[in-house]
N, C-alpha and C positions, 0 to 999 in steps of 0.2 A: 492669520497673516496680518490683518489690520491691527490687531492688538500689539504685535511685535513692532510694527511701524510706529505706532503711537508712543511706545516706550522710547524708541530711538529719538523721535522728534522731541518728546518731552525732555529727554536728557540733554539734547542740543540746546534747547531753549533755557533749561535750568542752568546750564553751564554759563550762559551769558545773561542771566537774569539781571545782573547789575547793569549791563550794557543796555538792555532793553528798557530798564526802568519800569517794568511791570511784571507781575507774576506770570508763570507759564500757564497756558490754557488748560481748562478741564475738558477732556474729550468725551463726547457722548456717543458718537458713531463715526463712520468713515468720512462723512462730509467734512469733518474738521481736519482730516489728514491733509487735504489738498492745500488750503491756504497756509497752514502752519508748517508744512514741509517746505514750502517756498519761502516762508518767513525765516525758518531756521537756516536754510541755505544762504539767504541774503545776509543774515547776521554773521554766519561763519565767514563769508567772503569779505566782510568788512572788518574782520578782526584777525589780521595776519600776524599780530604780535603774539597770539596764542597758538602758534603753529603746532605745538606738541599735542594740543587737544583738537584743534581744528581739523587737521588732515584725516585722522581716523574717522571722525564723525562725518566729514564731508563725503568720504568714500562710501559710507553706508547710504547717506541721503541721495547721492548721485544715482544709486540704484532704486531708491524709493520713488523719487519724483517721476522719472520717465516711466517706470513700471506701473505704479498705482495711478498717478495723476493723468498721464497722457492716455494710457489705455482706458481708464475709466471715462475720461472725457470723450475719447473716440467712440467708445461703446454707446454712450448717451447720445452723442450727435448722430451716430449711424442709425439709431432708432427713429430719430426725428427727420426723416427724409421722405421724398416722393420720387416717382419716376421723372427723369429730366426730359425737357422738351427741346432744349438747345443742344442737339446731339445728332450725329450721323452714326448709324450702325455699320460695322465693318465685319469682314469674315473672321472666323475663329473667336467669336464672342468679344471682339475688341470694339471700342467705340471711339469716336472723335468728338470731344467736347467743343462746343462752339460759343461758350459763354464769354470768353475773353480772348485777347490776342495771342495767347500761347497756343491755342487750338490743340490741347493735349491729346495725344494718342494714348488711351488708357486701356490696358489689357485686363482681362478678367482677374479680379482680386486686387487690383492696383488702384492707386489714388492719383488725381491730378496734382499739378504743382500747388494749387490752393489747399490741398489736403481734405477739403470738405465735399468734393465731388468725386465719386468713386464708382468703379465698375463691379456690379454684383451679378455674376452669372450672365454677363452680356447686356445688362441693363444699367444705364447711367442713373445713379441715385444722387439726388441733390437736396440741399437743406430745405426744410419745410416745417412749418407749424410752431415756430418759437421765436422769441426775441431775446437777445442778450442785453439790449439797451432800448429804452422807450422813453422819450422825452418830448416836451413841447418847447422848442427852441425859438428864440428870436430869429426871423428869417435872415437878418443881417449876419448872424453867426455862421451861416453856411459856407462862404458868404454869398448872398445874392443882394445886390444893391439896386437893381432895376427890375425887381420882381416882387410886386405887392409890398412896398416898403411899410415897415411898422407892423407887419403881420407876424403870426406865429406859425411855425412849421412843425407838425407832428412828425418826429424823426425816429425811425426804428433801425436797428442794426442787428446782425447775426454775428457769426464768428468766421474768421479766415480771411485770407488775402492772397492775391496772385503776385504781390510784390513782397519784399522783405526790407523795407527802408530802415536804415540804422537809426534814424532820428524820429521814427513814428511816434506821434503823441497819443495814438490810440492802440499801442502795441499789445495791450492786454487782450483786446478783442481781435486785432488783426493777426496776431502771431500764434493764436491757439492751434494746437497740434503741431506746431513748429518749434516754439520756444517753451520749454517746461515751466519757466517762471510765470507764464501767462495763464496757466491752466486752472488756477483757482477760480477763474471766471465761471466755472461750471455751476457754482452756487447762484449765479445771477440769472440763469436761464428761466424763462417763463413760457409755458405753452399757451398760445392764444389763437383764436380764429381771426381771419382777416376782418370780419365784420365787428368783432369786439375791439380790435385796434382802432378802427375808424370811428366807432361810437365814442371811444374815450377821447379821441382827438377833437371831435365835434363838441363834446361836453366842455372841453377846455378852450374852445374858441379858435381852433386852428383853421387856417384858410388853405394850407398847403400840407401835403404829406410827402415826405422824402425818405430815401434810403441812404444811410450814411454809417459812420463809426468804423465798420469794417468795409471791405470793398464790395459795393452792391452788385457789380456785374456777375460775381460768382454765385449770387443768390437771386438771380433775376426771375426765376419761376415764382418764388415766394413774393418778390416785390410786385410782379405783375398781378398776382391774386389780390394783394392789398390795394394796388392802384385801381383795379376794377371796382372795388368797393368804394374807394375814395372818390373816383370820378363820378360814380352814380350818386354820391352824396354831395356833389358840387365842389369838391376839393381839387386844386391843381396838384399835379404830381411831378416830382423832380428827383434827379440823381445827383449825389455828391460823390464824385468818382475820380479814380486815377486816370481815367480816359483810355485804358487798355482794352478798348471795345472791339467788337467785330460788326460787320454789316448785318449779320444774322441777329445779333443781340439788339441792335438798334431797330431793325425791322420788327422784332418780337415785342419790343417795348413801345414802339411808335404810336399805336392807337391810344396810349394812356399818358405818355410822357410829354410834359410841356417845357421843362427846364433842365439844363444839364450844366453843373459846375464841374470843370475839369482842371486837374492839377497838371501844370506844365513844370516839371521839377528841374529840368536842365535842358540845354540845347546841345549837350554832348552825349552822343550815343554810348560812349564808353562809360560815362557816369551813370547813364540810365541802366545799363546792364549790371552795374554794381548794386542797383536797387531792385533788380529782378525784372526790368522791363526793356522795351525797345523804343527808342525815340520816335521812329517813323510811325509806329502804331498810334501813339498819342497825337502826333500831328495830323494823321489821317482822321482820327476821331473828332478833333476840333473842326476840321473842314467838313466832315460828313454830318455831324450833328447840326452845324449851322445851315448846311445846304438842305437839310430835311425840315427846316423851319423851327427847330427847337431854340428856345432862348438860351444862349450860351454865355457863361462868364468863366474866365480863366484865372487861376490863382498860381502864383509862383512864390513859394517860401524862400526867402532870401537867406541863404546859408553862407556865412563868410568863408571864403577860401574854397567853396564848392561850386557855386554857380553865380557869383556876384561880380564877375569882371564886367567892365563896360561893354566889351565886344559881345559877351554872351547875353547880357541883358538886352542889348540892342538887337541881336539876332532874334530873341524871343519876341520882342515887341514888334519888330518888322514882320515876322511871320504872322502874328495875330492880325496886324493891320492889313496884311495882304488878303486875309480871309474876309475881314470887315473892320474898318476903323471904329465901328460902333460897338464892338465886343468889349465889355468892361474887363480891364486887367487889374487884378488885386495883387499887390506886392506886400507880403506879410512877413512878420518877424519870427525868426528862428529862436528857440531857446533850448538849452541843453536838455536832452531827453533820451531815454532808452540807452542805446549803445554809443551814441555820438555825443561825447563829452568834451571833445577837444576844441572845436571852434568857440569863439566868444559869441555871446548872444548878439543878435542884430540890434543896432541902435536906430533911433528915429531918424538920425541924419542919413544913415544907409538907406532907409526906406524912401526918404524924400529924394535922394539921388536916383534911386531906381525908378521912381515915379516920373521924375524929370526926363529920364531916358525914354520912358514910354511915350511921353508927350512929344518928344523930339522925333520919335519914329512915326508919328502920325496918328496915334491912338487918341480918341476924343474923350474917353472916360477911363482915367487911371486913378486907382485908389490905393492909399497906403494904410494897411489894416493893422488891427490889434494893438494900436498904440493911441488910445483915446486922448484927444487934446494935445498931442505931441507932433502932429504932422500938418498942421495948418489946413490949407484949402483941400488937401488930398483926402479928407474925410467926406467932402461935400460933392454934390452933383451940380455942375454948371452947364448952362446952355452952350453947345459947341459953336453956335452962330453968334450970339451977342454977349456971351459971358455972364449972364445973369445967374446968380445962385438960386437953384431950384429946390434943392433938398439940403438942409443943414443937418449934420449928424454929430453925435458924440458917442463913440462906441456903438452900441446897438440901439441907441435912443435917437428917434427922429425929432429934431428940435424945431424944424420948420419945413413946410411942404407947400409949394406954390404952383406946382404943375396943374394944368386944367384937367377936367374930367376926361378929355380926349387925349391926354398925354402930350400936350404941347406947351411950349414956353409962353407964358402970359405976356411977355414983352415983345417978342418978335414972331411969335406963332410958329416957330420951327417945331417939327415933330421930334420928340425925344424918344429914341428906341427903348423898348422895354415892355414889360407886362405890368400895367398900371391898374389901380382900382378904378372902377367905373364912376365912383363918387369920391372926389378928393377929400371930402369931409370925413370919410371913413378912416383916414390914416390916423393912427394913434400918435399923438404928439407928446413930448415930455421936455424936460430940461436936463442939464448936466447932473443935477442932483438925483435924477431918476436912474442913473447908470447902474446902481446896485439892485434896483427893483426890476430892471429889465434883464432877466437871467433865465437860464433853462429851468424848466419845471418837470419834475419826475411825473410820469404817468402811471 
């Protein structure tokens, strides 16, 4: 069967060799079917002028990718699982998954919305024992601006998500088992033990370990195992999440989690449901995480025409401020990605406007992200009391840091909320010329 698939894919690629500007691949085994089947389909989809050739080949590939790629990936992932702990057992071998706000009722032989948690003869099986991505990232990339500035975060991710955002920048990881085009990611999987992951992070100088890239809530059992090792080694533990949490998941992670970055994607429930979520679940998570003593930072990706009206941005900022005016709010720039290709990219002026709305709503720490050098004071941290600039940033680079060892303003002695280093001299400083050196490092 694989041999036949390879012939069809090779034919598709050879047909458009001139378009690809590179020779078709030489296939050694079925591992090469996955990425090149996807590549062939992408090529076909972009060459509608050759419809007489495209349509017959696309029809064959449409059967290849879901059958070979998705089934193969599902089989591989199903082997890398363990018994779930965020679960209620129900009659007739059904289970209720408690990992995310969907609280899926999963009957025997079925999968949850995320696709990676499934019921096998009455037992919830959950992802375990692998990473699809493992990097040492600048902590500011998460983004966390009030959590050990200048540090590195050992960041791991698995596959799957409980949402299906059309603009997802990590769709290759998040939409596995849902979008056939993402399933070439199978070749990136690495089986590791929690202690191996933490050891590698320590060797690279990480101070934090975080779960990200896909949605961490749906892989919380694996994250907790890694966090237990990380905490024992002296690392802080954080989630970078869509915020579709449950009280049970927060209780489960509570002994290890120190920080929680939450995406607040829109203040319109109808828009949230288009992305696969429920607005109230996310609002409840922001409130609950903060009340539990976690350090919370909130991010809103500003998507023109989707969530950037003055009223909606004001609603978002007022909600956050009502929880606490000390919660940092990051407004970040959208760029065309995945299936959302219609809105124009967010400009720096749009970010500055959103940040000004946040300040008007009463938030003390508002940041305009991923536009280094283009948003003025909205990259920096200023004292809410006297206005002194305490942390100067350029992208992920800390240019200046004047907070005291106790996290106070040196001018007026106001306490600045956050998780700060015990010794201010430990903060890694740089200049704008270091922006390209301060980047994610593969582990």
